N, C-alpha and C positions, 0 to 999 in steps of 0.2 A: 504494500500500500504506500502510495506516495502522498505527501502533503505539500500543497502549494499555497504559500501566503502571498496573496495577490498584491498587497501593498508593498511587499518586498520587491516585486517586479515592476514597481513604478505605477501600480494600478490603484494605490491608496488614494484617499481623499481627505484633505486636512481641514476643510471648512465644512461643517455639517450643514446640510440643506434644510434640516428640520429645526424649528425653534420651539420654545416653550418647554413643558414638562418632558415631552418625548425626547428632547435633546439631552436631558440629563441621564436618560436610561442608557444601557449598554448599546453601543453602535457596532455590534459584532454579529456575524452570521457564520456558523460552521456547517458547511454543505458536504454531504456524503453522496457521491454520484458515481455512475459508471465511468470508466476511464475514457478520455477523449470524447466526452459527451456534453460539454458545455463550453461555448465559445468564450475565451478569455476577454475579448473585446466587449461582449455582452455584459459580463460581470463587471468590467471596468465602468461601463455606462451606468449600470445599476448603482454602483458605489457613488458615481458622480451625481446621480439624481436623488439619492436618498441619504448619502453620508454614512451608509452602513458598510463596514469593511467585511469582505468575504474571505473565508479560508476554505479551501477545497481539498477534501480527501477523496480517494477513488477506490473502487472495488471492481471485481471481475464477474461476479455472478450474484443472483438473488440469494443463493445459499450462503455466500460470504456475508452479505448484508444481514440476513436473518441471524446467523450465528453471532455476529457482532452485537446486535440488539438484544438477543436472548441472553447474552452474557452480561448485559447491563453496561457495556463499554461504549466509549466514543463521546458521549455528551453532545451528539449532533443536534442541530436545529432543523435540518431538512434532509430527508432521504428520498430516493427515487426508485421505489419498488415497481415491478411489473404487476399487471392486474391480477394474475393468478395467485399471487402470494398476499395480496391486500386483505382478502377475507380472513386468512389465518392471522395476519397481523392485527386486525381489528378484534378478532375473537380472543387473542392472547394478550390484548391490551398493550401492544407494542407501539401503536400510533394513537394520536389524540383526535378527538372530535373537534373540528374547527369550523364547520359549517361553510365550506367553500362555496356552496350554492348561494350564500348570502353576500358574497364579495362583489364589489361593483363590476369587475371585469368578467364575472361569470356569464354575463349576458352574451359574451362573444363565443362561448363554447357551443359547438354545433353537435347534433345527433350523429352517431349514437353515444358520443363521449360525454354528453351531459347527464346520461342516466345509465352508466355501465352496470353490468350484472353484479360486479364485485363491490360496488358502492353506489347503489341506485339513487340515493339522495345527494351524492357528492358531499357527504357530511365529513368525510375524513381525508379525501384526496382531491387534488386538482390535476388536470391532464398535463402531460409534457409532450413526449413524442409517441408516435405509433408506427408500426411497420409489420413486415412479414419476413418469414424465413424460408429461403429456397436455395437453389443451386447456382453458383457462379462458376464459369469455366473459361479458359482461354481458347478461343476458336482457332487461333494460329497454331496451336499445338495438337489439334485433333484432326485425324484423317477425315476429310470431307467437310470439316468446319462446323458441323452441327451435331447435336445429340437429341435423343428423345426427351420429351417433356414428362419424365417419370423419375421417381426416386430410385428406380432400377439402376440408373446410370451412376448413382452414388454408392449404392449398397452391393451391386453386382457389377463393378466397374470393368470397362473394356481395358485392354492392355495399355492404351494411351495414358491412363490415369493411375495405374498401379504404382504405389510408392510416392505418389504426387498429390495425394488428397489431404486437405485440411479440414478437420472437424472441430466445431465449437466444443469447448470443454464446458458443456452446459447440459446437464442430464435431461432436463425437460425438452430441450430442442432435439437432441439426438434420439431420445426415446420416442418422442412424438413423431419425428420423421419416419422412423422405422415402423411405428405402429400404423401410420397412414399407408405405408407401402404394403404392409401385410393385411390391411383391412381389420386391424384390431383397435378397439376403443382406446383413446388416449388415456383415460382413467381406469384402465382395466384392473380388476382385482383377482383375476384368474392366473394362478401360478403357471399353468400350462401355456397361456398366451405370453406371459412374461418370459418364459423359457424360449419361446419362438423368437422373440425380439432379441434376447441375449445370443441365441444361436446365429442370427443374422449379423449382429454387430461383431461377434467374434470371428465370423467368417470374413467380414470386411476388414477387420483390424490390420492384417498384414499389408493391405494396400494403403493404409493411412500413414502419412508422414508425421502429423502432429495433431494433438488435441489441445486447443488453446482458444479461449474466447477473446483474447487480446491480440492486437497486431494483425488482424485479418486484412485490413486495407493494404498495408505494406507487403504482407505475405503474398497476396494475389497480384498486386501491381508490380512487385519486384520479381515475379516469376518463380518464387520459392515453391509454390504449388500450382498445379494445373487446374484443379477443381477444389471448390470450397463450399461447405455448408455455411451459408452467409446471410446475414441480415441485409435487407434491400438498401438501407441507407449506407451501409459499409460498401456494398457493391457500387452504389452511385459514386462514391469517392474514389474507389479503385478504378472504375471505368474512366474517370477524368484523367487518371494517370496512365492507364493502359487501355486504349480504345478497342483492342481486340477481345477484351473480356465481355462475355454475354451472360444474361441471366435467364434461367429456366424456371417456369412455374409448373411443378409436378401435378399431373392430372389427378393424382390420388388425394390431393388436398395439402394444405400447408398452414402453419401457425400464423394467426393474426394476433398480435400482442400490442399492448399499450403500456407505456411507463408513466408513472404518476409522481406528483410532488406531495409529500406527507411530512408531518411533524411528529417525531418519535416521542415516546414517553421520556420524561426527564430533560427535555429541551430547556435551555436556559433563556433563549432569546425568542420567545414565542411570537411576540408582536412583530419583530423583524422578519421572522419566517413567514408570517401571514402577509406582510408587505411584499415579500418576494413572490409568493404564490400568486397573489393578485396581479402583480406586475408582469408575471410571465404569461398571463392570460390576455394581455394586450396583443392585438394582431401583429403589430410591428415587431415586438419583442419575440413573439413566438416564431415569426418568419425568420428572424435573424438566427435563432437557434436551429431552425430547419436548414437554412443555407449552410450552416457549419456541420451539422450532423449528417445531412443527407436524408433525413426522415421527415415524414409529414407531421403536422401539428393539428390541433383540434379547434383552432380559432377562426371563426368566420371573419373574412376580410384580410386574412394573412396572405392569400394568393397573390395579391397585387405587389407584395414585397418580396416574393420568392424570386430567386435567380432563374433566368430563362432555362438553364440546363436542368433545373429541378422540374419546371413545368413541362418540359419536353421528354423527360425520361420515363419510358413506359414501365420501368420497375418502380417508380414512385407514383405517378399518376396512371394507375392501372386501368385496364378496360373492364367493362361490366362482366365480360366472359371470365376474366381472371378473378374478379371479385367473388364470383360464384364458387371458387375453389378455396376461399378463405375459411379457416376453422378457428373460431375464437377460443383462446386458451382458457379453459375452465379451472377452477380450484378443485383439485381431486380430493377424495376422502383419504383419511390417514392410511387406510389399508392399501390404497393405490400408491400413495407416496412411498410408503415403506417398501413395497414391492419394487417400485422403480429404483429406489436407492440401492436395493440389493443387486439389481441388474447392473447398475452403474459401478458399484464397488467391484463386482466380479469382472467387469469389462476392463477396468483400469488397474487391476491388481498386478 
């Protein structure tokens, strides 16, 4: 985990923008986010507009985030969990009720992100980015230049890809993709079905060069791998560096996920955190985050601020036909999670 003190990078703000009693309160915000997932210039502007200094820590998976919060560590003011873990965080009391739906900029949030299944009243979380998980590959290194739009290409790879596949070190994404390919429910509690998934992943494993959720953009753009299980925003950024990279939407279905802004239990700077969440629901600010991350946001009016490359990328602005393949990631029951973790542990041992 790395910690970046923004003011130490020249991003600090010495004259507070807020006056009165609020100015006497702490002007700090400790943000715990995925790596390479928040534009420094955006945080610099937030500091300039509010006088609130931001310190950023990063993590690589939802499981890392959960482990940190369950251990009571960190003292963070804002965390960025994916939707499928939010229900568990609410149930376990790991995040606070903050009534995001009552914040002024919530009016900008468009469906279905205004009433997600994991937080239908938006009482605990505000939307950040959303995206999908599919297959990226380098067309210049594949015979014929094209592959089938199926998970088969990833899990039963042709010789072009053997030893050159990058997999996300993310049990939900890997397990989910394998489940879709085999026609097994994402939240299966059947040990026999879980064994089928494990068998498929173990058979694929010799063809995998790396399991890592970080560095996917550079790994693909730099030619370290020829195929990658990849989030679409990461693909967008890799494609800008290496135009021969293409994105495939598997016909068996793919994960649709959303990341959210929440305030964990024990946060010290709650009002500052609320200010940040409301600020991020402004269309201009949401768009600036999208332009950096390569992912879509949930704010009406943000499109006008998006880079042209974002608006024209079919991996970002997907067709209705492709949208029909999306599978919203649900929160699984404990029995399903335990079974998935056993598969994951066996795979990586």
